[in-house]
PAVONU-930191 format. One record per residue (C-alpha): residue number from 0; residue in three letters; x, y, z. Coordinates in Angstrom, 3 decimals, m for minus. Layout:
# residues N
+-----+-----+----------+----------+----------+
:   n : res :        X :        Y :        Z :
+-----+-----+----------+----------+----------+
: NUM : ALA :        X :        Y :        Z :
...
+-----+-----+----------+----------+----------+
//
This chain:
# residues 366
+-----+-----+----------+----------+----------+
:   n : res :        X :        Y :        Z :
+-----+-----+----------+----------+----------+
:   0 : MET :  m16.973 :   10.192 :   11.896 :
:   1 : LYS :  m15.781 :    7.476 :    9.550 :
:   2 : GLN :  m16.204 :    4.323 :   10.429 :
:   3 : ASP :  m13.082 :    1.528 :   10.429 :
:   4 : LEU :  m12.676 :   m0.730 :    7.855 :
:   5 : ASN :  m14.805 :   m3.576 :    9.699 :
:   6 : GLN :  m18.162 :   m1.422 :   10.444 :
:   7 : ARG :  m17.990 :   m0.886 :    6.740 :
:   8 : GLN :  m17.102 :   m4.067 :    5.050 :
:   9 : LYS :  m19.837 :   m5.433 :    7.635 :
:  10 : ALA :  m22.225 :   m2.990 :    6.473 :
:  11 : LEU :  m21.314 :   m3.509 :    2.533 :
:  12 : ASN :  m21.689 :   m7.155 :    3.360 :
:  13 : GLU :  m25.383 :   m7.171 :    4.577 :
:  14 : SER :  m26.384 :   m4.524 :    2.123 :
:  15 : ILE :  m25.359 :   m7.404 :   m0.588 :
:  16 : ARG :  m26.851 :   m9.697 :    0.879 :
:  17 : ALA :  m30.190 :   m7.995 :    1.737 :
:  18 : GLY :  m29.814 :   m7.484 :   m2.155 :
:  19 : GLU :  m29.831 :   m3.461 :   m1.144 :
:  20 : PHE :  m27.613 :   m2.247 :   m4.600 :
:  21 : ARG :  m26.206 :    0.956 :   m5.179 :
:  22 : PRO :  m26.468 :    3.389 :   m8.805 :
:  23 : ALA :  m23.019 :    3.273 :   m8.494 :
:  24 : TYR :  m19.810 :    2.145 :   m6.184 :
:  25 : LEU :  m16.262 :    2.939 :   m5.891 :
:  26 : LEU :  m13.576 :    0.560 :   m4.649 :
:  27 : CYS :  m10.901 :    2.501 :   m4.207 :
:  28 : GLY :   m7.535 :    2.322 :   m1.688 :
:  29 : GLU :   m4.231 :    0.497 :   m1.276 :
:  30 : GLN :   m5.280 :   m2.857 :   m0.429 :
:  31 : ALA :   m5.981 :   m4.754 :   m4.102 :
:  32 : TYR :   m7.026 :   m7.804 :   m2.404 :
:  33 : LEU :   m9.885 :   m6.052 :   m0.763 :
:  34 : ARG :  m10.689 :   m4.137 :   m4.077 :
:  35 : ILE :  m10.700 :   m7.372 :   m5.862 :
:  36 : GLN :  m12.466 :   m8.979 :   m3.432 :
:  37 : ASN :  m15.656 :   m6.519 :   m2.844 :
:  38 : ARG :  m15.450 :   m6.375 :   m6.613 :
:  39 : ASP :  m16.338 :  m10.167 :   m6.872 :
:  40 : LYS :  m18.802 :  m10.070 :   m4.484 :
:  41 : ILE :  m21.068 :   m7.297 :   m6.179 :
:  42 : LEU :  m21.021 :   m8.377 :   m9.535 :
:  43 : GLN :  m21.707 :  m12.046 :   m8.596 :
:  44 : ALA :  m24.399 :  m10.416 :   m6.589 :
:  45 : LEU :  m26.163 :   m7.948 :   m9.247 :
:  46 : LEU :  m25.609 :  m11.159 :  m11.654 :
:  47 : PRO :  m26.414 :  m14.106 :  m10.177 :
:  48 : GLU :  m27.924 :  m16.166 :  m12.982 :
:  49 : GLU :  m25.217 :  m14.889 :  m15.558 :
:  50 : GLY :  m21.980 :  m15.231 :  m13.494 :
:  51 : ILE :  m18.983 :  m13.054 :  m13.824 :
:  52 : GLY :  m17.337 :  m14.565 :  m16.919 :
:  53 : GLY :  m16.072 :  m13.126 :  m19.912 :
:  54 : ASP :  m18.748 :  m14.478 :  m21.974 :
:  55 : ASN :  m21.238 :  m12.588 :  m20.002 :
:  56 : MET :  m23.475 :  m10.386 :  m22.002 :
:  57 : ASN :  m24.911 :   m8.089 :  m19.372 :
:  58 : LEU :  m21.227 :   m7.254 :  m18.101 :
:  59 : THR :  m19.057 :   m5.067 :  m19.740 :
:  60 : ARG :  m15.162 :   m4.056 :  m18.991 :
:  61 : PHE :  m13.092 :   m1.070 :  m19.170 :
:  62 : SER :   m9.897 :   m0.766 :  m17.773 :
:  63 : GLY :   m6.723 :    1.812 :  m18.155 :
:  64 : LYS :   m6.937 :    5.483 :  m18.300 :
:  65 : GLU :   m7.930 :    5.399 :  m22.255 :
:  66 : THR :  m11.099 :    4.751 :  m21.419 :
:  67 : THR :  m13.760 :    7.718 :  m22.113 :
:  68 : ALA :  m16.794 :    8.651 :  m20.510 :
:  69 : ALA :  m18.510 :    8.825 :  m24.193 :
:  70 : ALA :  m17.861 :    5.106 :  m24.582 :
:  71 : VAL :  m19.250 :    4.049 :  m20.902 :
:  72 : ILE :  m22.254 :    6.267 :  m21.503 :
:  73 : GLU :  m23.302 :    4.345 :  m24.612 :
:  74 : MET :  m22.927 :    0.853 :  m22.900 :
:  75 : ALA :  m24.782 :    2.315 :  m19.605 :
:  76 : GLU :  m27.360 :    3.100 :  m22.246 :
:  77 : THR :  m27.615 :   m0.141 :  m23.431 :
:  78 : LEU :  m30.336 :   m2.345 :  m22.246 :
:  79 : PRO :  m29.829 :   m5.823 :  m20.487 :
:  80 : PHE :  m29.915 :   m8.642 :  m22.271 :
:  81 : PHE :  m32.893 :  m10.855 :  m20.728 :
:  82 : ALA :  m31.766 :   m9.995 :  m17.496 :
:  83 : ASP :  m32.563 :   m7.332 :  m14.909 :
:  84 : ARG :  m29.199 :   m5.419 :  m14.791 :
:  85 : ARG :  m26.352 :   m4.421 :  m17.055 :
:  86 : VAL :  m23.344 :   m3.770 :  m15.030 :
:  87 : ILE :  m20.236 :   m1.925 :  m16.053 :
:  88 : LEU :  m16.862 :   m2.435 :  m14.644 :
:  89 : LEU :  m14.316 :    0.097 :  m14.805 :
:  90 : GLU :  m10.526 :   m0.408 :  m13.239 :
:  91 : GLU :   m7.854 :    1.902 :  m12.868 :
:  92 : THR :   m9.339 :    4.197 :  m15.840 :
:  93 : GLU :   m8.124 :    7.739 :  m13.327 :
:  94 : MET :  m11.361 :    8.726 :  m13.726 :
:  95 : CYS :  m11.436 :    9.869 :   m9.929 :
:  96 : GLY :   m7.753 :   11.438 :  m10.743 :
:  97 : ARG :   m5.807 :   12.225 :  m13.491 :
:  98 : ASN :   m8.141 :   11.212 :  m16.046 :
:  99 : SER :  m10.575 :   13.508 :  m14.110 :
: 100 : ALA :  m11.784 :   15.485 :  m17.494 :
: 101 : GLU :  m13.500 :   12.195 :  m18.485 :
: 102 : GLY :  m14.697 :   11.529 :  m14.948 :
: 103 : ASP :  m16.275 :   15.147 :  m14.908 :
: 104 : LEU :  m18.284 :   13.839 :  m17.741 :
: 105 : LEU :  m19.476 :   10.554 :  m16.229 :
: 106 : ALA :  m20.049 :   12.379 :  m12.842 :
: 107 : GLU :  m22.745 :   14.826 :  m14.838 :
: 108 : TYR :  m24.054 :   11.796 :  m16.859 :
: 109 : LEU :  m24.652 :    9.850 :  m13.265 :
: 110 : PRO :  m28.084 :   11.413 :  m12.674 :
: 111 : ARG :  m29.296 :   10.078 :  m15.663 :
: 112 : LEU :  m28.001 :    6.838 :  m15.306 :
: 113 : PRO :  m31.051 :    4.238 :  m16.161 :
: 114 : GLU :  m31.932 :    1.972 :  m13.692 :
: 115 : THR :  m31.222 :   m0.941 :  m14.995 :
: 116 : THR :  m27.635 :   m0.268 :  m15.071 :
: 117 : VAL :  m24.999 :   m0.397 :  m12.449 :
: 118 : LEU :  m21.506 :    1.148 :  m12.516 :
: 119 : VAL :  m18.798 :   m0.151 :  m10.260 :
: 120 : LEU :  m15.173 :    1.307 :  m10.503 :
: 121 : ALA :  m12.132 :   m0.215 :   m8.986 :
: 122 : GLU :   m9.386 :    2.646 :   m8.481 :
: 123 : ARG :   m6.195 :    2.417 :   m6.596 :
: 124 : GLU :   m6.312 :    6.087 :   m6.189 :
: 125 : ALA :   m9.035 :    8.258 :   m5.617 :
: 126 : ASP :   m9.462 :   12.086 :   m4.850 :
: 127 : ARG :  m12.369 :   13.125 :   m2.842 :
: 128 : ARG :  m12.254 :   16.352 :   m3.929 :
: 129 : LYS :  m12.736 :   15.153 :   m7.728 :
: 130 : ARG :  m16.441 :   15.507 :   m9.498 :
: 131 : LEU :  m16.881 :   11.523 :   m9.956 :
: 132 : CYS :  m16.020 :   10.869 :   m6.826 :
: 133 : LYS :  m18.616 :   13.391 :   m4.897 :
: 134 : ALA :  m21.015 :   12.064 :   m7.400 :
: 135 : ILE :  m20.633 :    8.563 :   m6.355 :
: 136 : ALA :  m20.901 :    9.459 :   m2.783 :
: 137 : LYS :  m24.045 :   11.381 :   m3.493 :
: 138 : CYS :  m26.184 :    8.339 :   m5.600 :
: 139 : GLY :  m23.866 :    5.567 :   m4.392 :
: 140 : LEU :  m21.107 :    4.202 :   m2.092 :
: 141 : VAL :  m17.314 :    5.014 :   m2.075 :
: 142 : PHE :  m15.516 :    2.051 :   m0.472 :
: 143 : GLU :  m11.941 :    2.792 :    0.767 :
: 144 : CYS :  m10.084 :   m0.732 :    1.102 :
: 145 : ASP :   m7.443 :    1.077 :    3.159 :
: 146 : THR :   m4.991 :   m1.401 :    5.404 :
: 147 : PRO :   m6.832 :   m3.280 :    8.138 :
: 148 : ASP :   m5.586 :   m2.441 :   11.895 :
: 149 : GLU :   m2.899 :   m4.979 :   13.302 :
: 150 : ARG :   m5.431 :   m6.862 :   15.200 :
: 151 : THR :   m7.646 :   m7.256 :   12.113 :
: 152 : MET :   m4.545 :   m7.982 :   10.015 :
: 153 : ASN :   m3.070 :  m10.717 :   12.306 :
: 154 : ALA :   m6.720 :  m12.949 :   12.631 :
: 155 : TRP :   m6.939 :  m12.680 :    8.561 :
: 156 : ALA :   m3.511 :  m13.744 :    8.000 :
: 157 : ALA :   m3.908 :  m16.766 :   10.643 :
: 158 : SER :   m7.293 :  m18.049 :    9.307 :
: 159 : LEU :   m5.297 :  m18.303 :    6.173 :
: 160 : PHE :   m3.296 :  m20.664 :    7.259 :
: 161 : ARG :   m6.470 :  m22.533 :    9.502 :
: 162 : LYS :   m8.192 :  m23.084 :    5.852 :
: 163 : GLY :   m4.908 :  m24.489 :    4.774 :
: 164 : GLY :   m5.507 :  m27.217 :    7.602 :
: 165 : LEU :   m2.461 :  m25.487 :    9.989 :
: 166 : GLN :   m1.867 :  m23.912 :   13.207 :
: 167 : ILE :    0.458 :  m20.691 :   13.424 :
: 168 : ASP :    1.584 :  m19.032 :   17.046 :
: 169 : ARG :    1.626 :  m15.978 :   17.804 :
: 170 : ARG :    5.579 :  m15.186 :   17.317 :
: 171 : VAL :    5.266 :  m16.981 :   13.830 :
: 172 : LEU :    2.172 :  m15.032 :   12.888 :
: 173 : ALA :    4.624 :  m11.988 :   13.521 :
: 174 : MET :    7.261 :  m13.013 :   12.144 :
: 175 : PHE :    5.852 :  m13.796 :    8.640 :
: 176 : LEU :    4.370 :  m10.522 :    8.437 :
: 177 : GLU :    7.128 :   m8.728 :    9.152 :
: 178 : ARG :    8.400 :  m10.328 :    6.512 :
: 179 : THR :    5.559 :  m10.401 :    3.991 :
: 180 : GLY :    4.699 :   m6.512 :    4.441 :
: 181 : GLU :    1.283 :   m5.392 :    4.807 :
: 182 : ASP :    0.271 :   m5.885 :    1.133 :
: 183 : MET :   m2.714 :   m8.062 :    1.741 :
: 184 : LEU :   m2.347 :  m10.072 :   m1.693 :
: 185 : ASN :    1.409 :  m10.493 :   m1.129 :
: 186 : ILE :    0.351 :  m12.072 :    2.260 :
: 187 : ALA :   m2.099 :  m14.547 :    1.318 :
: 188 : SER :    0.413 :  m15.670 :   m1.866 :
: 189 : GLU :    3.229 :  m16.277 :    0.599 :
: 190 : ALA :    0.543 :  m18.224 :    3.162 :
: 191 : GLU :   m0.584 :  m20.576 :   m0.056 :
: 192 : LYS :    2.858 :  m21.226 :   m0.736 :
: 193 : LEU :    3.547 :  m21.831 :    3.192 :
: 194 : CYS :    0.578 :  m24.203 :    3.371 :
: 195 : SER :    1.490 :  m26.220 :    0.321 :
: 196 : TYR :    5.137 :  m26.422 :    1.918 :
: 197 : CYS :    3.674 :  m27.653 :    4.902 :
: 198 : LEU :    1.385 :  m30.059 :    3.641 :
: 199 : GLY :    0.979 :  m33.233 :    5.508 :
: 200 : ARG :    1.923 :  m31.564 :    8.832 :
: 201 : GLN :   m0.319 :  m29.843 :   11.743 :
: 202 : GLU :    1.702 :  m26.482 :   12.292 :
: 203 : VAL :    4.174 :  m23.888 :   10.882 :
: 204 : THR :    7.162 :  m22.708 :   12.041 :
: 205 : GLU :    9.857 :  m20.606 :   12.549 :
: 206 : GLU :   11.979 :  m22.369 :   10.244 :
: 207 : ASP :    9.074 :  m22.779 :    7.673 :
: 208 : VAL :    8.715 :  m18.921 :    7.191 :
: 209 : GLU :   12.225 :  m18.400 :    7.135 :
: 210 : THR :   12.747 :  m20.750 :    4.233 :
: 211 : MET :    9.647 :  m20.030 :    1.968 :
: 212 : THR :    9.618 :  m16.245 :    2.166 :
: 213 : THR :   11.149 :  m13.392 :    1.084 :
: 214 : PRO :   11.534 :  m10.124 :    2.973 :
: 215 : LEU :   10.785 :   m7.280 :    1.021 :
: 216 : ILE :   13.631 :   m5.096 :    0.077 :
: 217 : ARG :   12.045 :   m2.029 :    1.740 :
: 218 : ASP :   12.051 :   m4.066 :    4.674 :
: 219 : ARG :   15.650 :   m5.201 :    4.502 :
: 220 : ILE :   16.423 :   m1.404 :    3.804 :
: 221 : PHE :   14.902 :   m0.515 :    7.047 :
: 222 : GLU :   16.953 :   m3.404 :    9.062 :
: 223 : MET :   19.972 :   m2.224 :    7.438 :
: 224 : ILE :   19.187 :    1.696 :    8.883 :
: 225 : GLU :   18.536 :   m0.116 :   12.419 :
: 226 : ALA :   21.979 :   m1.943 :   11.761 :
: 227 : ILE :   23.240 :    1.888 :   11.077 :
: 228 : ALA :   21.762 :    3.284 :   14.223 :
: 229 : ALA :   23.782 :    0.342 :   16.197 :
: 230 : ARG :   26.957 :    1.151 :   14.195 :
: 231 : ASP :   26.831 :   m2.829 :   13.365 :
: 232 : ARG :   28.940 :   m2.620 :   10.396 :
: 233 : ASP :   28.851 :   m6.290 :    9.885 :
: 234 : LYS :   24.956 :   m6.436 :   10.122 :
: 235 : THR :   24.738 :   m3.680 :    7.612 :
: 236 : MET :   27.251 :   m4.844 :    4.803 :
: 237 : ARG :   25.902 :   m8.348 :    5.529 :
: 238 : ILE :   22.346 :   m7.004 :    4.419 :
: 239 : TYR :   23.773 :   m4.780 :    1.965 :
: 240 : LEU :   25.462 :   m8.013 :    0.248 :
: 241 : GLU :   22.484 :  m10.043 :    0.509 :
: 242 : LEU :   20.344 :   m7.258 :   m1.563 :
: 243 : CYS :   23.000 :   m7.323 :   m4.399 :
: 244 : ALA :   23.037 :  m10.940 :   m4.341 :
: 245 : ILE :   19.386 :  m10.806 :   m5.235 :
: 246 : ARG :   20.423 :   m7.972 :   m7.886 :
: 247 : THR :   19.160 :   m5.090 :   m6.157 :
: 248 : ALA :   19.941 :   m2.075 :   m8.130 :
: 249 : PRO :   22.050 :    0.389 :   m5.847 :
: 250 : GLN :   20.224 :    3.327 :   m7.018 :
: 251 : ALA :   17.083 :    1.605 :   m5.261 :
: 252 : ILE :   18.844 :    1.074 :   m2.631 :
: 253 : LEU :   20.063 :    4.954 :   m2.289 :
: 254 : SER :   16.682 :    6.175 :   m2.843 :
: 255 : LEU :   14.886 :    3.797 :   m0.212 :
: 256 : MET :   17.156 :    4.804 :    2.230 :
: 257 : GLU :   16.272 :    8.644 :    1.375 :
: 258 : ARG :   12.905 :    7.784 :    1.683 :
: 259 : GLN :   12.835 :    5.875 :    5.011 :
: 260 : LEU :   15.127 :    8.421 :    6.399 :
: 261 : ASN :   12.980 :   11.227 :    5.608 :
: 262 : GLN :    9.962 :    9.366 :    7.161 :
: 263 : LEU :   11.874 :    8.753 :    9.997 :
: 264 : LEU :   12.639 :   12.626 :   10.492 :
: 265 : GLN :    9.085 :   13.293 :   10.462 :
: 266 : VAL :    8.348 :   11.027 :   13.058 :
: 267 : LYS :   11.142 :   12.129 :   15.181 :
: 268 : GLU :    9.395 :   15.851 :   14.939 :
: 269 : ASP :    5.920 :   14.982 :   14.932 :
: 270 : LEU :    5.588 :   12.172 :   17.364 :
: 271 : GLY :    3.243 :   13.333 :   20.489 :
: 272 : ARG :    2.410 :   16.574 :   18.440 :
: 273 : ILE :   m0.074 :   15.259 :   16.446 :
: 274 : PRO :   m2.486 :   11.816 :   16.726 :
: 275 : ASP :   m0.872 :    8.321 :   15.492 :
: 276 : ARG :   m2.895 :    7.820 :   12.745 :
: 277 : GLU :   m2.637 :   11.171 :   11.244 :
: 278 : LEU :    1.218 :   10.750 :   11.517 :
: 279 : ALA :    1.053 :    7.280 :    9.974 :
: 280 : GLU :   m0.805 :    8.884 :    6.920 :
: 281 : ARG :    1.674 :   11.825 :    6.601 :
: 282 : ILE :    4.424 :    8.924 :    5.948 :
: 283 : LYS :    2.135 :    6.608 :    4.108 :
: 284 : VAL :    2.662 :    3.511 :    6.191 :
: 285 : PRO :   m0.041 :    2.087 :    8.497 :
: 286 : PRO :   m0.727 :    2.607 :   12.095 :
: 287 : PHE :    0.937 :   m0.701 :   13.266 :
: 288 : VAL :    3.902 :    0.046 :   10.693 :
: 289 : LEU :    4.325 :    3.064 :   12.641 :
: 290 : ASN :    4.449 :    1.584 :   15.634 :
: 291 : LYS :    6.658 :   m1.514 :   15.459 :
: 292 : ARG :    8.701 :   m0.236 :   13.197 :
: 293 : PHE :    9.597 :    3.734 :   13.262 :
: 294 : LYS :    8.852 :    4.399 :   17.307 :
: 295 : PRO :   11.482 :    1.985 :   18.651 :
: 296 : LEU :   13.941 :    3.051 :   15.951 :
: 297 : ILE :   13.449 :    6.883 :   16.359 :
: 298 : HIS :   14.862 :    6.557 :   20.150 :
: 299 : THR :   18.193 :    4.917 :   18.632 :
: 300 : TYR :   18.697 :    8.391 :   16.425 :
: 301 : SER :   18.902 :   11.933 :   17.016 :
: 302 : GLY :   17.617 :   14.231 :   15.076 :
: 303 : SER :   21.305 :   15.740 :   14.128 :
: 304 : GLU :   22.089 :   11.858 :   12.806 :
: 305 : LEU :   19.080 :   11.378 :   10.991 :
: 306 : LEU :   19.925 :   14.629 :    9.180 :
: 307 : GLU :   23.175 :   14.002 :    8.882 :
: 308 : SER :   22.252 :   10.585 :    6.639 :
: 309 : LEU :   19.676 :   11.903 :    4.975 :
: 310 : GLU :   21.891 :   15.080 :    3.789 :
: 311 : GLU :   24.693 :   12.432 :    2.685 :
: 312 : CYS :   22.152 :   10.387 :    0.741 :
: 313 : LEU :   21.105 :   12.808 :   m1.034 :
: 314 : GLN :   24.439 :   14.025 :   m1.965 :
: 315 : ALA :   25.428 :   10.974 :   m3.199 :
: 316 : ASP :   22.227 :   10.751 :   m5.131 :
: 317 : GLN :   23.338 :   14.205 :   m6.862 :
: 318 : ASP :   26.733 :   13.086 :   m7.476 :
: 319 : TYR :   25.501 :    9.878 :   m9.118 :
: 320 : LYS :   23.546 :   11.941 :  m11.358 :
: 321 : ALA :   26.187 :   14.214 :  m12.341 :
: 322 : GLY :   28.477 :   11.437 :  m13.024 :
: 323 : ARG :   30.855 :   12.059 :  m10.369 :
: 324 : ILE :   30.567 :    8.726 :   m8.722 :
: 325 : ASP :   29.696 :    5.495 :   m9.488 :
: 326 : ALA :   26.350 :    4.494 :   m7.832 :
: 327 : GLN :   27.296 :    1.115 :   m6.006 :
: 328 : ALA :   31.027 :    3.085 :   m4.774 :
: 329 : ALA :   28.294 :    5.433 :   m3.244 :
: 330 : VAL :   25.923 :    3.703 :   m1.512 :
: 331 : GLU :   29.446 :    1.637 :    0.137 :
: 332 : LEU :   30.867 :    5.029 :    1.038 :
: 333 : ILE :   28.022 :    6.116 :    3.063 :
: 334 : LEU :   27.357 :    2.607 :    4.818 :
: 335 : VAL :   31.280 :    2.684 :    5.970 :
: 336 : ARG :   30.509 :    6.483 :    7.040 :
: 337 : ARG :   27.387 :    5.822 :    8.742 :
: 338 : THR :   28.870 :    2.968 :   10.897 :
: 339 : GLU :   32.085 :    4.278 :   12.153 :
: 340 : SER :   32.011 :    4.849 :   15.540 :
: 341 : ARG :   29.784 :    7.732 :   17.277 :
: 342 : GLU :   31.335 :   11.545 :   17.174 :
: 343 : THR :   30.127 :   14.090 :   19.739 :
: 344 : GLY :   28.550 :   17.090 :   18.190 :
: 345 : GLY :   25.556 :   17.725 :   15.363 :
: 346 : ILE :   24.226 :   20.046 :   13.438 :
: 347 : ASP :   23.022 :   23.236 :   14.986 :
: 348 : SER :   20.201 :   24.595 :   12.673 :
: 349 : SER :   16.753 :   23.947 :   13.390 :
: 350 : LEU :   15.194 :   20.540 :   13.259 :
: 351 : ARG :   11.988 :   21.793 :   12.046 :
: 352 : ASN :   13.759 :   24.378 :    9.474 :
: 353 : ARG :   15.943 :   21.300 :    7.960 :
: 354 : THR :   12.802 :   18.713 :    7.676 :
: 355 : ALA :   11.107 :   21.147 :    5.362 :
: 356 : ARG :   14.284 :   21.476 :    3.246 :
: 357 : TRP :   14.360 :   17.947 :    3.164 :
: 358 : ASP :   10.606 :   17.533 :    2.900 :
: 359 : ARG :   10.758 :   20.251 :   m0.714 :
: 360 : SER :   13.815 :   17.985 :   m2.022 :
: 361 : GLU :   11.538 :   14.851 :   m1.351 :
: 362 : ARG :    8.595 :   16.477 :   m2.880 :
: 363 : ARG :   10.852 :   17.509 :   m6.290 :
: 364 : ARG :   12.206 :   13.758 :   m6.229 :
: 365 : GLU :    8.173 :   12.521 :   m6.604 :
+-----+-----+----------+----------+----------+
//
């Protein structure tokens, strides 16, 4: 059974403190904040005397998909310079994914890796089926930097304000996280900005959060979909105009609407049929976002309404790409139509069959 993030992080921290190092590490997952944090912890522990600055002769950095296994192997065979270890850092090389041909070559070499060399890979995406991932899992450590659960995220975000000498109550913290999303790098950046803004005070207020943070575009789109479900045309158009004011391309609005409607459709079909964690993975959102945003909204939409809305977005996208309509006009027509008063009736075809059709369309778009 896979350990949760807190357990895995605690185990990694303890092994670093004890000086129990592995020949190879793979730090992967969606949270860049955790990848960077753990990367620097490992490097600093491996090279305590030299540090991890750019002038360290025993630290070699490779980045980008142009990185070759031959170059890495050549450096791995080089003895450290007046030190116990040579550390090789590979970042976003895609050797555990699209660049798997080079990754396979590195996987073949890992059993021959000198005891004086440690490999550290930091990759956003890593396919556990690839040979390099399997090789690292066998001789080293694969650490997935996924999104923490809601409780852990709240505690961590609150700690950022405490470090800045500020208190933040639960209601304000919830508002802050709603506006910043689940990306920990963005949360840390926005918290730092708020701490500077509130310098000299003791507490962060809702007004501070509203003044200093900008909601993510995808979250504003979700709010717009909520307003459409309530047939609140004024709120729908207000959000749309705010998105236009920050120069959000109508094509981007349309694309995000399609994606979120498709996610809602999957939740509508699968909620209760499969575990929530599996459902969250399927629609590619953290579990707490599924609980806070998607679950409440599906009760305001019928399956037929979701299908009709998605069908209209897909048709508008096709018309725009075929040159039959301007992208802005296409979005505005959808917003007007979908906020009209409710009508009876719906789509008679099977929800499951129609969902499969839209899933295939989504995959083709990706």
